[in-house]
N, C-alpha and C positions, 0 to 999 in steps of 0.2 A: 534626422534621426532615421535610421533604415528601419523598413519595414519591421523585418524580424525583431529586431532591438524592442521596438516600439510596443509590438505585438506581447512580448516578454515581460515589459514593463507594465502593460494592462493588466496581463495574468496575476503579476504579481500584487499590484495593491487589489484587484478584484478579489484574489484569496484572503487578504488581510480584512477587507470592509465584508466578506460573507462570512468568515469567520467570527467577526467583532458583532456583527448584526444579526447573522442567520441569513439563509437564504432569502426568504420572504420579506424580511425589513430592508434588506439591503437595497440600495437604489443605484440605477445607473447615472442618475444626476451626480450623486456623492462619489462613484468611483471615477467620472470623467471628470471632474473636478481635483480630485487626489492626483489624478495622473496628469492633470494640465491639457487635456483634448475637449474637444467638444463632444456632446452625446450623440451627434450623428455618426462620428468618427467609429465610437465603440460598436455602433451599429454595423457601420461599415465592415468593420474587421469580424465582429462574432455574430451579427443579424440578430441575436436577442439575448436577453439576462441569462435565459437557460442555455444559450450558446456559448455565452461566456464562462458559466460555471462548468459547463462540459470540457473547455480548454482547461481549465484550473485543474480538474477532476485526470484529464489524459496527460496531463504536464506531471503530475505529482504521479501518477502511474508508471510513467516512463523512466522518473528518476529513481523509484522504488525498485523496479526491473533491473535496472543497471547497477544499483548499489549492492542488490541481493546477488547478482551474477557474478559480479567482482570479488564479492566477500568469501563466495563459496569456492570460486576458482582454485584449483590445485589443492582442496583439502584430500587430505591422503584416507580417510575413514568416512564414513557416514554418520557417525557421531561428530565429527568434527565440521562436517558441511553443515549438519543441522545447528551446531552452535553459532557457527561463522553466520548462516543465514538468519538466524533469529537475532543476533548482535545486532546487524546491518538492519532488520526491521526495527529493534527498538530504538536504535540510535535514528532513524529517520523519523519515527515519533516524535522523539526529543529536539531533534533538529528541526523539522519540518510540522513544527505544532499546528501551524493554522492549517495546512494540508490534511491533517490529521483530524482537526476539530470538523471539518468538511465531512469527512467520512462520520465521525462521531454524531453528526445531528442530521443523518440521513432519513429520518423517519418525516422530514418537512420537505423531501426533493419527490420529484415525480418523474415519470417518462423519460426522455434519454439520460438524464443526469442520474438516474436511479440507475438504469441500465450501465452508466459507466462505472458505478461504484460495485456492482457485480461484476462486471469484466475486470476491476481491479481485482478483487477476490480470486476470481477463477485462472487470472494469471500466474497468483500466487500458489495457489493449490497445484496447477499445472507443473508450476517449476518445482513443487517439492516433491509430487509423484514420480516426475523424472528425474530428479536426484535421487529418490528412493530407488528408483529403478536401478539405475547406474551403479548404484552399490549393493546390487544383489545379482547372484548367479542368473545366466540368462532363461535356463528353465523356471527356475522359482519367480523370477519377474514377471515373465509369460503368465504365469498360473495367476501371481497375484493381480496382475492386471484385467485378467479375463474376467476372475471373480469380482473383480470391482474393489479389493481389497487396498490397493496402492492409493487409489482415490478416494477410498473413506478414510483412510489414515491422514492422506495431505487435507483432505476436508478438515477434520477432528484437531490438526495443527493449526491450521488458519482461524479457526472459531476460536478455540482455546487460546491463541494468540492475542486475539482482536479483545477479547473480555479480562485477560492478563494487561494487557497496555491499559486499558480503561482503569482497572484496580492501581496500577502502578503511578497513574498520574496523581494520586492522592496522597503519595508517599515520595517527598523530595529526597530522600536519603537513598533511593534506590536506583543506581546507574544502569544504563541498558547491558551492561555486561553482566551486572548481578541478575536483573530480571531474566535475561537468557540463558542464564546458568540455571536458576528454578525451572526456567521451561524444559532445557535439556533434563535436567534431573527427574520431572515428572514424566516426560514423553519417550525417552529413549528405552526405558525398559519395553514398553511396548512395539516401538518402530524397530528395536534390535530383533524381535521377532520374525519380522519381514527382512530386513537387510543382513549381509552375512560380512560386511566389511567394515 
């Protein structure tokens, strides 16, 4: 099997084991056994259990970024960009439940893994702030950026949506589209004060 394909397989299995057992209880022995490789091979690829976890988080972050950017491309208004971006986020949580569980159980993570999760949040925050700036006239965007308002609003969106995602996990009757619409309805009134399109 080519190295890139084997690495992807290891990350997928590790994500499952970390989600099932939690990072602390997960063992490299079990991951290696499920993949069908030796434990030394896992260490050759990732150097440590934390290195494997970091690879899982980075893979999920790249996918979330790609999904979000594709979803908001060509949105005609700020409101529609918000709606499509939130739908992508809530679909990601539904479709990549194991990756989401890694984020949900972040309290057990330390060091590089914890930093990687914060980098994921920052990625989404920066993307939202940029999008809001794109739907604002240049002078207003400049003032909002200088004052920190765009960044504050983006931080609010990311934090609020994480909590909404946790709440919606308990509701099997809620689709990503419904949850995204709840978020748009709650957020757009405030965000519309910043953007103008």
